[in-house]
N, C-alpha and C positions, 0 to 999 in steps of 0.2 A: 504493499500500500504506500509506504513512505517512499520507496525507491521509484515508484511509478509517477511521482509528482515532480515535474520539471519547473513549475511556476513557483517562485519563492518571493514573497513580498519584501523580505529583508534578510540580510545575511546575519546569522546568529553568531554571537561572540560571548564566551563565558569569562572573559577577562574582567577584573574589577579595577576601576580607577579610584585614586584617593585624592582628596583635597584637604589641605591643612585647615583645621578648625578655625573659623573666624570667630569674632566675638558673639555672633548670633547663634542661637539654638532654635529659633523660632520656626524654621521650616523642617526640622528633623521629623522623620516619620515616613509613612507611605502616602502617596498621592496617586489617584487614579482617574481616568477619564476615557472618552471615546475619540479616537482620531477618525474623522469622516473624510472620505475621498470618493467622489462619484456616488454610486448607489451602495457603496460598501462602508463599513466602519470597522475599526480595530481597537480593542481594549489595550491600553497601555497603563503600566504601573511604575511610577518613579519612586525609588527607595533612597532615603538619606539617613544614614546611620552613623553614629559616632563610634569609632573604634581606635583605641590606642593614640588618642590625640589627633585623629584625622576624622574627616567626614568621608565615608565611603558612599559613593553614588552608583547606582545600577538601575537598569531598566528591565522590566519584564514585559513580555507580549504573550499573555496567557492564551489568547485565541490561536496562537501559533505554537504553543507549548514551549516557548523560549523564556529562559530565566537568566538573570545576571549579565545582561548585555552591558558592556563596560561604558562608563561615562567619565569625561574629564571636565572638572569644574573650571569654568572661566571667570564666573563671579557669583558670589553668594552673600546675601545680606538678610536683614530681618524680613524684608518684603519683596526681594527680587532673587532671580536665579538665572544663570546662563550656563548651560552644559553642552558638551559636544560628544557625539557618538561616532568616533572615527571609523569603526568598522562598518557603520551604516551610511557613511558620508552624510551625517545628519546632525542637527542641533535643535535645542529647545531653549527659548528665551521667554520668561514670564515674569509677571508682577503680581503680588498678592492684592486682591480686591474683593472685599465682602466675604472673606474667608476662602476664596478660591484663587488658584493660580491661573491667571488668564494670559495666554501668549500664543506664540507661533512655533510649530514644529516644522523645520525645513529639512527636506532630503533631496539630494541631487539638484539643488537649486529651486525646488518647488516648495512653496510655503503653504502650510495648512493651519487654520486656527485650532488650538487645542486647550481646552479648559480642564483643569484637574482639581479634584476635591479631596479632602483627607479621607484615608481608609483604603482598604483592599475590597474590591467587589466580591460579594459572596457567590461562589460557583454553585449553582443548583443542578443536581443530578437526581431527580425524583425517582428514576427507575432503579437506581443502584440498590441491590438487595441488602437488607439489614438483618442481623441476627436478633433473636434466635430463629433458626431455619427449621421447617417442619420435616426435614429430610436429613439423611446421613451423608456427610462428605468427609473424605479422608485423603491425607497426603500420600502420594505414591511416587514411585520413580521407575523408569525403564531404560534400557540401554540399547544404543545403536552401536553395536560392536565394530562395524565396519569403519566408522568414523570416530570411534573413541569418544562418543558423546553420552552422557548420562542426563536424561531429561526428567525434571521434577515437575509434578503437576498435582491437580486436584480431581479425584474421582468422585463424582456426585451421583448418589443413588436416588431413585424416585421415591416420592412420599409413599410410605407404607411398604417399602421393599421387604421381602421375606426370602432370605437365602434358602430356606427349606422348601419353598414352593416349586412346583414343577413348571410353572409359567415364568419364563424368563424375559425381562424387559429388554427392549431395544437399547442400544448404547451408541453414542455419537462421539467420535474423536474430532475435536475442534482444531483447525489449522489456520493460523493467522496470516495476514497479508505481509507484504515485503517489508524488510527492515526487522531488526531484532526487537521483539516485543514480549512482554510478560504473558502469563497464562490467561489474563483477562483481556488481552489485546488492547491494553489501556492506551488511550490517546486523548489528549485534551481533557483530562479528568473523566472521560467516559470509560466504562468497563464493559463493552458489548458482550464479551464471552461470559462474563459473570452473570449478566442479565439473562442471556440465553440459557445458561446452565440452570439457573434458578427457575425460569419459566418452564423448561422441559421437565425438570424434576417434579414440579407440581402437576404436570400432565402425564406422569408415568413413564418418563424416558430418562435414562441415565446418560451421563456424558463424562468425558475426560478432556480437560484443558491443561495445557503444559507450557512452561516457559521455553522460549526458543533457545537453541543451543548457546551456551556461554552467556546467558541472560538470566537474571533473577537467581533462582536456586539451581538452575541447570549448569552443568559444567562440562568442559571438554568440547571437542569438535572444532574444526577450522571454520572461521567466519570470513575473514578478509577475502579469501580466494573462492569461497563457496558459491555455488549456483543453486537454482531451484531443485535440480537433480539431487544434490547433496541434502537439502532440507527434506526432500521427499523420503529419504531413507530414515530420517528421524520419525516422520509420520508413520512409515511402514512399521517401525519398531513399536510404535504406540498401538497400532492395530493388532500386532502379534501379542502384545501384553494383554489387551482386552480379551482376545480369544483364549488365552491361557488361563484367564480367571474362571471359565466355565460358569460364570454367573449371569450371562446375558444371551439374548436370542440373536437377533440381527445386530451386526456390527457395521456401522456406517461411518462416513466422513463428511463433516461440514467444513468447507473451506471458503475463506473470504479473500477475494482478489487473487494474489499469488497462491494463497492456500487453496483456491478453486482449481488452479492448474495442478497442484499437487493431488487433489482429490481425484482428478481425471487420470493422472498418472497411475494412481493406486487402482482405479477402476479398470484401466487397460490391462493391468496385471491380474485382475480377478481377485484382488485382496479385500475388497469391501462388498457389502451386500446392498448398499444404497449410497447415494451422494446427494448432499444439499450444496448447490453451487451459488454462493453469494457474489455476484459481480465478478465472475471468473472471465479471463480473456478467452475469446473464441476465434481470434485471428492472430496472425504472426505479430511478434512483439513490435517490430518497427512500424507496422501499420497502426497498431494500437497507440504507440506513443506519438505519432504524427497527428492522429485524430485527437488524442487528448490535449496536445499542445495547442492545436488550432481552436479547439472549443474553449479553452481557458483564455487564449489571446482574444478571441472574438468577444467573449463575455466581459473582458477587462477593457474593451474599447480600443484594442490594438489590432494591428494587421495580422490576419491569420495566414501566415506564409510558411508554415512548417511543412516539409515534404519528407518522404522516406529517406531520400538521399541526404538531407540535412541532418536527420536523426543519426545517421551513421558517422557524421562528422563531429558530433558533440563530444567534448572532452570526457564527459562521464562515460560515454560508450567505449571510448578508446582506453580509458585508464582503470575502470572498475570491472573486475572479472564478472560480477553478477550482471551488470548491464550489458557487457559484451556478449554474454550467453543469451540474455533475454531478447535482444533485438533480433536474433536469428532464430529464436524458438517459434516453431509453428505447432499449435496444439492439435492440428487435424488428425494425425495418426493416433494420438491417445484418445481423442473423442470417438473416432470410428471404431476403436477397439473396446470401448466401454459397453458392457452388456447389462449392467445392473440398473435398477430404476434410478432416475435423476429428477430432482426438483431444481430447476435453474431460475434464479431470481435476479432481477436488475432494477435499479432506480432510473427513471427516465431523465432525471436531472443529474445523473452521475456524470461528472466531467473528466473522471479518470479512466473508467472503463465504459465507453459510450454504449448505452443499452441498444440503440438502433443498429450498431455495427456488430456487436459481440453476441447478443442473445440469438438473433436469426442464424448466425454461423453455428452456434452450439446446437440449435434445433436441427439444422440441416445435416450436420455431420454425425450426430448420434444415431445409431441404429434404432429404428422404430420400436417402441415398447408401449404397451397400454398404460403402464404406471408412470410414464414420464409426465412432468408438468412444467410448463414454461410460463412465467408470469413477470410482467414489467409493472412498475408502480409509478403513476404519473408525477407525483410531487416529491419523490425520494431521491436522496444523493447517494454517494459512494458508500456512506456508513448506514444507509437505509433510514436516515432521519427525514422527517418532513422539513423542507427548506424553501428558500426563496430563489436563489440563483444556482445552488449546487456547488459554488466555489469553495475550495478548501478552507478559506478564511472564516466560513460560517460554522465549521465543525464545532469549535469550541464555544461559540456563542449560543448554540441551540441547546436547550435544556434536555430535550428528549435524546435518549441513547439509541434506541431502535424503535421503529414503528410498531405499535401493538398489533397491527394487521399482519406484519411480517412474522412476528412471534407466533401469532395464532396459526398462520398458514403453514409454517414449518412444523409445528406440533401436530396439526391436523393431518398433514401429508405423511409424516412418519407413522402416525397412528393408523392410517389407512392401510399401510403395508402389513399390519398384523393379521389382516384377514386372508392374506395370501401365504401359502406354504413356502418355506425357504427352498 
């Protein structure tokens, strides 16, 4: 998910800058506000903290998941501040008026009005599950011996699970999108896999979610030179672990974005009994990235001039092994070899994996089967949130983690498989 995003509003920097403490302490603390540009807005939080005789100044951009962007003090008094963010080619100059910092944020020569008030905005995530839970969940680990990776995760059993019962519930392995993520696929304070696991458990379906290799509590496994094929072996080890438990009926895979590609790789090998594909690529990587870039450029009011040829000339494609592999990856063969039931979902406002391009390709390439289901959702983005534009800058601003309709449809579809013999 993260690697598939070429459009970046600002360059992130974790360096801290220090300014010698002046006689004033009046502006110490956190200040927050919305930077508005066009139809978009971005939450910014400016921190001024006294440390060891200095004022440490840093900027957060929570909507982008960025913290500690370095700032250099140019001026600080009881009622005024001037700071520079060299990594962003930006600055902020403001004066205290009626308890608010009123000023201008300038980046690359373009100035925007920015008003900040004291405090840090509360992040609302109403769908995040809270204990106590009405089901059993346990910490587990499994090993991908080929890559030397030990994956740690959470195995969640359904409400009312009875190990002695002859009826075994279905279980789903969750596989996250691109970039190293924890077991909850946490992004912008959202925890979509935790929300999914909780919802499915309440609907009689078990799940296993795990920290990506060398992330969270998972250890081992090469990351810098790893490709989707390497991460697929981690997921395959998770499927083997679930089957070894002898506690479940159908064993399926739910993959988001890159995780969807991995799900179809497992399906092509006959390793899973069903697949839930959340915004999985259905076309070759370079075609997907060109479409992604043009969609984002267009929505941002810029010229949409990315081509497949230009994709191959990008520095990231030349320098990052994962990207070099991805742009040449064509999912056709894996889709054509997948014989298990598939539920493929896409949001029509997804600007990263374009629904109108990828979902028809998946539908066309998969062998026909009565249990397949293909569905697109008109107002959902890449994270399956209800949104306005679908641009990534909205992800952190939206309170909803996953559309309730998507949660319901996934649970209903997996439940419908129970009426068919394995």
